[in-house]
C-alpha positions in Angstrom: 0.0 0.0 0.0 1.3 3.5 -1.0 0.9 6.2 1.6 0.2 9.7 0.4 2.5 12.4 1.8 0.8 14.5 4.5 -1.1 17.5 3.2 0.5 20.9 3.5 -0.9 23.2 6.1 -1.8 26.5 4.4 -0.1 28.6 7.0 3.1 26.6 6.7 3.9 27.6 3.1 6.3 30.3 2.1 3.7 31.8 0.0 1.4 32.3 3.0 4.2 33.6 5.2 5.6 36.0 2.6 2.1 37.4 1.7 1.5 37.9 5.4 4.5 40.2 5.5 3.0 42.6 3.0 1.7 45.2 5.6 5.2 45.5 7.2 6.9 45.6 3.7 4.6 48.4 2.5 5.2 50.4 5.7 8.9 50.0 5.4 9.0 50.8 1.7 6.9 53.9 2.0 9.0 55.3 4.8 12.4 54.4 3.1 11.4 55.8 -0.3 9.5 59.0 0.7 12.3 61.5 0.0 13.4 59.8 -3.2 9.8 59.6 -4.5 9.2 63.3 -3.7 12.4 64.3 -5.4 11.5 62.2 -8.5 8.0 63.6 -8.5 9.4 67.1 -8.5 11.7 66.3 -11.4 8.7 64.9 -13.4 6.7 68.0 -12.7 9.5 70.3 -13.8 10.2 68.3 -16.9 7.2 66.2 -17.8 7.9 63.1 -20.0 6.4 63.0 -23.4 5.2 59.4 -22.6 5.9 56.7 -20.1 7.0 53.2 -21.2 6.8 50.3 -18.7 9.1 47.3 -18.8 8.4 44.1 -16.9 7.5 40.4 -17.0 5.0 38.3 -15.1 3.6 39.7 -11.9 5.7 42.8 -12.4 4.0 43.4 -15.7 0.7 43.3 -14.0 2.0 46.0 -11.6 2.8 47.9 -14.8 -0.8 47.7 -15.9 -1.7 49.3 -12.6 0.9 52.0 -13.3 -0.7 52.7 -16.7 -4.1 53.5 -15.2 -2.6 55.6 -12.3 -0.3 57.6 -14.6 -2.8 58.2 -17.4 -5.6 59.2 -15.0 -3.4 61.2 -12.7 -1.2 63.0 -15.2 -2.6 62.5 -18.6 0.7 61.2 -19.9 0.3 58.3 -22.3 1.7 55.1 -20.8 2.4 51.9 -22.7 4.1 48.5 -22.1 7.4 47.7 -23.9 7.7 44.6 -25.9 11.1 43.4 -24.6 11.9 41.2 -27.5 12.2 44.3 -29.7 15.5 45.0 -28.0 16.7 41.6 -26.8 15.8 39.5 -29.9 15.5 42.0 -32.8 18.2 44.4 -31.6 16.1 47.4 -32.5 17.0 50.9 -31.2 13.9 52.6 -29.9 13.8 56.4 -30.1 12.7 57.4 -26.5 14.1 60.9 -26.1 12.2 62.8 -23.5 10.3 59.7 -22.2 10.2 58.0 -18.8 11.2 54.3 -18.9 9.8 52.5 -15.8 11.3 49.1 -15.2 9.7 46.8 -12.5 11.3 43.6 -11.3 11.7 41.5 -8.2 15.1 40.1 -9.1 16.4 42.7 -11.5 18.3 40.0 -13.4 16.3 38.9 -16.4 18.5 39.4 -19.5 15.8 40.6 -21.8 14.7 43.2 -19.3 18.2 44.5 -18.9 18.7 44.7 -22.6 15.5 46.7 -22.9 16.6 49.1 -20.2 20.0 49.6 -21.8 18.4 50.2 -25.2 16.1 52.8 -23.5 19.0 54.6 -22.0 20.8 54.7 -25.4 17.5 55.9 -26.9 17.4 58.9 -24.6 14.9 57.9 -22.0 15.1 58.7 -18.3 15.1 55.2 -16.6 13.6 54.4 -13.2 13.7 51.0 -11.6 11.3 49.6 -9.0 13.3 46.6 -8.0 13.5 44.4 -4.9 17.2 43.5 -5.1 19.2 46.7 -4.7 22.4 45.0 -5.7 20.9 43.7 -9.0 22.2 44.6 -12.5 18.9 46.5 -13.0 19.5 48.7 -9.9 23.0 49.5 -11.2 21.7 50.3 -14.7 18.8 52.6 -14.0 19.1 56.4 -13.5 16.9 56.3 -10.5 16.0 53.4 -8.2 13.0 53.0 -5.9 13.7 49.8 -3.9 10.8 47.6 -3.0 12.3 46.7 0.4 10.3 43.4 0.4 13.3 41.4 1.7 14.0 37.9 0.4 11.1 36.2 -1.4 11.7 32.5 -1.6 8.4 31.2 -2.9 8.3 31.1 -6.7 4.9 32.8 -6.5 5.5 36.6 -6.0 3.3 38.1 -3.4 4.8 40.7 -1.1 7.0 42.0 -3.8 4.0 42.5 -6.1 2.1 44.4 -3.4 5.2 46.5 -2.7 5.4 47.3 -6.4 1.8 48.5 -6.5 2.3 50.6 -3.4 5.6 52.0 -4.8 3.8 53.0 -8.0 1.1 54.7 -6.1 3.7 56.6 -4.0 5.5 57.8 -7.1 2.3 59.0 -8.8 1.1 60.7 -5.6 4.4 62.6 -5.4 4.3 63.4 -9.1 0.7 64.7 -9.0 0.9 66.1 -5.4 -2.3 64.2 -4.6 -2.6 64.7 -0.9 -5.7 62.4 -0.7 -3.7 59.5 -2.2 -0.7 60.2 0.1 -3.0 60.1 3.1 -4.5 56.8 1.8 -1.0 55.4 1.5 -0.3 56.3 5.1 -3.3 54.2 6.1 -2.6 51.3 3.7 -0.3 49.2 5.9 -2.9 49.1 8.7 -5.7 48.2 6.3 -3.6 45.4 4.8 -2.9 44.1 8.3 -6.7 43.9 8.9 -7.4 42.5 5.4 -5.0 39.5 5.7 -7.3 37.4 8.1 -10.4 37.9 6.0 -12.0 34.6 5.1 -12.2 33.9 1.3 -12.4 30.1 1.9 -15.9 30.0 0.2 -14.1 30.9 -3.1 -11.5 28.2 -2.5 -14.3 25.6 -2.0 -16.1 26.8 -5.1 -13.0 26.5 -7.3 -11.7 23.3 -5.8 -12.8 21.2 -8.8 -12.9 23.9 -11.4 -11.2 23.6 -14.8 -11.5 27.1 -16.1 -12.5 30.5 -14.9 -12.5 34.2 -15.8 -11.1 36.9 -13.6 -12.6 40.4 -14.2 -11.9 43.9 -13.1 -11.8 47.4 -14.7 -9.6 50.4 -14.6 -7.0 50.5 -11.8 -8.2 47.0 -10.7 -7.4 45.3 -14.0 -3.8 44.6 -13.1 -4.9 42.7 -10.0 -7.2 40.6 -12.2 -4.2 39.8 -14.4 -2.2 38.8 -11.4 -5.0 36.6 -10.0 -5.3 34.8 -13.3 -1.5 34.1 -13.3 -1.6 32.8 -9.7 -4.4 30.4 -10.5 -2.3 28.9 -13.3 0.9 29.1 -11.4 0.0 27.8 -8.0 -3.3 25.9 -8.5 -3.0 24.3 -11.9 -6.2 26.1 -12.9 -6.7 27.7 -16.2 -7.8 31.3 -15.7 -8.0 34.2 -18.1 -8.2 37.9 -17.1 -10.4 40.3 -19.0 -11.5 43.9 -18.5 -15.1 43.9 -17.3 -15.9 45.8 -20.5 -14.0 43.5 -22.8 -15.6 40.3 -21.6 -18.9 41.4 -23.1 -17.5 40.8 -26.5 -16.1 37.3 -27.6 -15.3 35.9 -24.1 -19.0 36.1 -23.1 -19.7 33.2 -25.5 -18.0 30.7 -23.1 -20.1 31.7 -20.1 -22.4 28.8 -19.4 -24.3 27.5 -16.4 -22.0 27.4 -13.3 -19.0 28.9 -15.1 -16.9 30.4 -12.3 -16.0 34.1 -12.5 -14.0 36.0 -9.9 -14.6 39.8 -10.1 -12.8 42.6 -8.3 -14.5 46.0 -7.9 -13.1 49.2 -6.3 -15.2 52.1 -5.2 -14.4 54.5 -8.1 -16.2 55.4 -11.3 -15.9 51.9 -12.6 -17.8 50.2 -9.7 -21.3 50.7 -10.9 -20.6 49.1 -14.3 -18.6 46.2 -12.7 -21.4 45.4 -10.2 -24.0 45.5 -12.9 -21.9 43.1 -14.9 -21.6 40.8 -12.0 -25.4 40.7 -11.6 -25.9 40.1 -15.3 -23.4 37.2 -15.4 -25.1 35.6 -12.4 -28.4 36.0 -14.2 -26.9 34.0 -17.0 -26.1 31.2 -14.6 -22.4 32.0 -14.0 -21.0 31.2 -10.5 -19.9 34.7 -9.6 -17.6 35.6 -6.7 -17.4 39.3 -6.2 -14.8 41.1 -4.1 -15.9 44.7 -3.4 -19.1 46.5 -4.5 -21.1 44.7 -1.9 -20.1 41.3 -3.1 -19.9 38.0 -1.1 -16.2 38.0 -0.5 -15.2 40.2 2.5 -13.1 43.3 1.8 -12.1 46.5 3.4 -12.5 50.0 2.2 -9.5 52.2 1.4 -8.6 55.1 -1.0 -10.3 53.8 -4.2 -7.0 53.8 -6.1 -5.5 51.6 -3.4 -8.4 49.2 -3.0 -7.0 46.8 -5.6 -4.0 46.3 -3.4 -6.2 45.4 -0.5 -8.2 43.0 -2.7 -5.1 41.1 -3.9 -3.9 40.6 -0.3 -7.2 38.7 0.4 -6.8 36.8 -2.8 -3.3 35.6 -2.1 -4.5 33.9 1.1 -7.3 32.2 -0.8 -5.0 31.1 -3.7 -2.6 29.5 -1.2 -5.5 27.6 0.3 -6.9 26.6 -3.1 -3.5 25.3 -4.2 -3.3 22.9 -1.4 -6.9 21.8 -1.8 -6.1 20.9 -5.4 -3.1 18.9 -4.4 -0.3 21.4 -5.3 2.6 23.0 -3.4 2.2 26.7 -4.0 5.9 27.3 -3.4 7.0 24.8 -6.0 4.9 25.2 -9.2 5.8 22.7 -11.9 8.4 23.7 -14.5 9.0 27.2 -12.9 11.9 29.0 -11.3 12.0 32.1 -9.2 14.2 34.0 -11.7 13.2 33.6 -15.3 16.2 33.9 -17.6 14.4 35.1 -20.7 16.7 36.3 -23.5 
């Protein structure tokens, strides 16, 4: 008779322990980077960039989606994601004079990211790195560095470094735009994250225990968190998930929504909330198995500055994803075929 190994306890995983550190990480990062963010914000006001280009992979690229919405809504400066292969594979020389090039990374070591940042510098861009490893090649290459101060992150699944990246982006945009409301919200964020961590999303884990596919939806500043959640479902739970804007899903993706099709929806209390909640009700009326975080939904959440609520939502999500991974027979710290640092060329 073959004995199965004992099941992991959710609170024993590195993913759980590292995600639980997020409130302290955010408090540490905001304090450590305050002067640097203010100085960079003043530079950007004095010499506004013609455009912002973001540079990232994986979870960091989902943080870049958050940056796009914050920068464009806060400053009006067009923000777009770089295709890293343009530099690393095709050796093209982008013309980025007068632009801000924002690189986001946990490790700061991926060759294609470094090639893209070097090409951006050669092309005339002002380069800024949000990076966790202050000794990394990326930190040495960029003109300005805003460290994430997340400490070692050993689980393959990024959690605290992603949350730190979101908070770091919000801090930079608040300094750039002199948004005192957002700055006050950031001051309160660590305490809210601390209270959000114990919230019970186990009902969603039970609903998804035997799922094969699902959608993750959000809109506006929350869309990057939907992208991140879809990645974590694949990465840690072996569950195929696709992220869509709550507006985009009404087109082709809606055709796949059948009876009991699971859909996780994130809503934040800004101008997008009414349309997202209306969509959730419409999807439920079509028979979908809807799990709504925010907007009066069934998953418990806490209020914060509307721009920061996606950060609070993803904190609750990480705890649930860790639980779901174990329920589905996975080890969230050791996803199949994955490494912590992806050496993409």
